[in-house]
N, C-alpha and C positions, 0 to 999 in steps of 0.2 A: 503493499500500501503505499508505504514511504517513498518508494523508488517511482510509482506511478505518480505521487504528487510532486516530486522533482522535476519530472517530464514535464507536467503540467496537464490538470484535467480541466475540462471546459464546464460540466457539469455533473454533480452527483446528486442521485436521485436514492435516497435513504429511508428505510423502513422507521417508523414513528411509533410503533405498537407498545414498546416499553420504555419510552422516553422518561415515563413518570415513575419507573423503579429505580433505585437507586443502587450504585455498585453494579456487579458484574454479573451477567448470568452464569449460571453453575454449567459445568460440564455433563455430558450425558451419562458418565458412569457414576454420577451420583444417585442413579436410580436403582442401582444393583443391588445395596442392601435391603432395601423395601421388598422388589420383587424375591429377592432369596428367601424372606420370610413368608411372603405367600405362598411359593413353591413348595415350601417346607409344609406349612398348615393347611393347605388346600386338599381335600379328598375325594372330591369330584372333579367335573372339566373345570378349567381356568379359561375365560375367554377373556381377552384384554383388546380394548377398543382404542385404537390411536389414530393419529395422523397419517395418512397413506404414504405421505411424503417423509416420514420420519424413518429413514433407512438405518440409521445408526440404532433407533431404539427397535427396529427389528432385529438387528443384530444381536443386541443385549438379549432378548427374549429368546433368539432361536438358540444362542449357546446357553442359556439356562434351562432350556427344554432337552438338550442333548445332555445335559449334566443331571437333569432328574428324571430321564428316561420318559420323557413324553413326545409324542408325535405333534408335528405342527401342522396346522392347515390354517393357509389365508383364505380369509371368506369377507367376500365384496368386491365389485369388479376393479375399483380404483388400486386396491391394495394386492390384489392379484397381479394385475398389470405391472405395478411399481416393483413388486417382489421378482417378478420374472426380469424386466429390464436390470434392475440392479444385480441381480444375479448374472446376466448375461457379460454384464460390464465388470463384473468383479468386484462389485461394492457390496454385495452381500453373499457370505457364504454359508451355505446350508450343508452340514454332514451328510453323506449318503445314508439314506433310508430313514432319515427323520421327516420330512415332508412329507405330506398325504394331500389328496385332494379334500374338498369340503365334501364331496359325496360319499368319501370313505369314513369319515367322522362315525357315522350309525355301527361300522363294522369294530369298532374298538371301545374298551372300557372306558367310562368317564374319566378315571385315573389316569389314563395314560395319553390324555389329549390337552394340547394347548391351540386355542382359536385366536387368532389375531384378525379382527374386525375393522371394517369401518364403522363410521355412525357415532362416534363419541361426541358430536353435538346433538344428538336426537335427530338426524336428517329422516324424513319418515320413510324414505324408499332405501336407505343404506341398511346393510346387513344387521347391525346391533338392535335397531328399533324394530325390526322384521323378527328377527330371534327373540324378543321379549315379548311379542304377542303370538307367540307360534305360527309364525307365517314363513318361516324357512324351511325349504324342502329337507335339509339335512342336518341342521344344528338345532337341539332341543336343549332347555335347561330344566332343571329339577334341583331338588334336594343336595346339599353339598357342594353345588358348584358354586363358583365366585365369579364374578363379572368385575373387571377392573377397569376404570375409566382414566387410562393413562392420557389426558390432555386437560389441559384449562378451558373452562367454559369461555366462549366467544360472546361478547356482550350482546344480549338480542336472543341467545339460544338457550336462556336457562330455564323457561317454562318447558321446551321440549325435551331439554334434557333431565329435568325432574320426573316429566311423565314417563321418560323411558327408564329411568330407575325405578318407578313405582311398578312397572310392568314386569321388570326382572324380580322385584320383590314377590310378585304375585306368583311367579314361576316357582318359588321356593329358595331361589338363588340369593346368595350374599351380596352385595355391593360394596366396593372400595374405590375412593375417590382420593386425589392429591391432597384432600384436607385430612385425611385420616392416615395415609402412608405415603411417603416421597417416592410418588411412582412417576412424576412427571418433572421434565425441567423445560423452562421454554426454550424455542428455538430462535427468539428475537433478542437482539442486543439490547442491554440496559443501558441506563444513563450514561454511565462512565465508559462504556465501550463506542458509544454513538458520538460522545465529546473525542475519544480516541482516533476515530475513523476521519472526523472534520479536521482535527489537526494533522495528520498523516497526509491526507489527501489534498488538502487546501484548494478546493474545487473553485473555478470562477464564479459559477452559478451552483446555488444548492437548492434542491426542491424535496421537501419532506414528503414522503408517500405512506400508504398503509396504515392507516388508523383512525381513530374517531377524530372529530374536526379539533377537539379541545387538545389532543396529541400532535396533531400537525403544528398547530400554532404555537404549543409549548416547545416542539423542536426547532421552529423557526427563531423562537428567541433564545433557546440554547445556542442555534447556530451563528446569530448574530454576537453572543459574547465571545465566542471561540474564534469566529472568522473576522478578525478586527482588520482593517486596511481599506483603503477607497477603492481598491480594485475587484472587490468582492460584492458579488449581489446575493440576496436571501429572497428566493422566490417562494412563497410558503401560502398557500391555500386561500388566497384571497384577504389574507392578512398581512399588513405590514409587520415587521419582528417587532414592535411595538404596540400592535394593535392598530385598528382602523381599515376599513375595507376600501379597495380603490375599485372604480367604475370605468365601465366603457374602454378605451384605449389605452387607459392607464397602466402604470406597472412596469413598465422597461427601463424606467429612468431612475437614476440616483443609486448611491449605495445599497438603500433600503427598499429598492426596487420590487415589487412582486408580480407575480401571475395571478390576474383576476381568475381564480378557479370556481368563485362563485357563480359567474356567469356559465362557465363549463359544466358544473355541476345541474344547474337547471336546464341545460341542453340535452344533459344525460337523463335527467328525470323524464324529459318530454319524449326522447327517444325510445325509454324503456316501456313509458306508457303506451306509445305507438306500437310497439310491439305485440302487446296484449289487445288493444283495442282500437287501434288506428289504421289508417290505410295510405295507399301510396300509389303515387303517379309516375307514368313514365312519358317522356317527351323524347319522339325520334325525327329526324328529317328524311323527308321521302324524296325521290328524285323519280316523277313521273317518267321522264323518259326511259328510265331502267325498269320501267313496270312495277313501280313500288316497293323496288329492294330497299332495303335499310342501308344507308351509308356506312 
């Protein structure tokens, strides 16, 4: 990062999700002791719901499954696809004989199975919510089974997650969350890491992305403090680094210039609405001499 900064970086688009969390995000290996306890104490099937992009989390769970004599089944389209790609590229290593198909799960005793699933956010069509209501073809929950939510709740998904947990409990299975055991570390950099990134890269333009609006604004203020100098611009979600929205064509001038993303957000909302209840029009130029063929 420092080398890139020395060569000159035009723009940095940086994740803002954990800008309000102090310090540094912990490493993935921090979840191993918590999962070791769960593997040791679980007498039935173990189901772990996590983000399908968490390849290192998959590796931790695969290694523990092999250590504790459990077969691994990836359940859910995105996690199956990502596991296949990660194995093909060498980022995920599964010992021979450990992985099985989800269709093979009923053929094994519950205490011999680890299912890694999608649906940690309670998405209705994802694997875990379907399992929780007995709507999955191959995976069923029962007494002695344990379901681990190895992910933090994304704002807005709380009700869906709580509903999924309640359905899991109705099946007689136990539920474990990050509040109960250390089974999740964030994949987003915390405040000090974001400051370090800005200090190393020192881009000409900075645009905070991925987070609630308040987090984008806070990240912009952090960047303004870190990126001192008249040759730097912070472009931050319709806010000046010190507050105050810009309108129209403003936003490209001055050291505190911003890109007016409020207008862009409004356009996005209109387009999203049009997808479901709007219409479209097509204009085409015709040449009568060519018998109406499109130009």
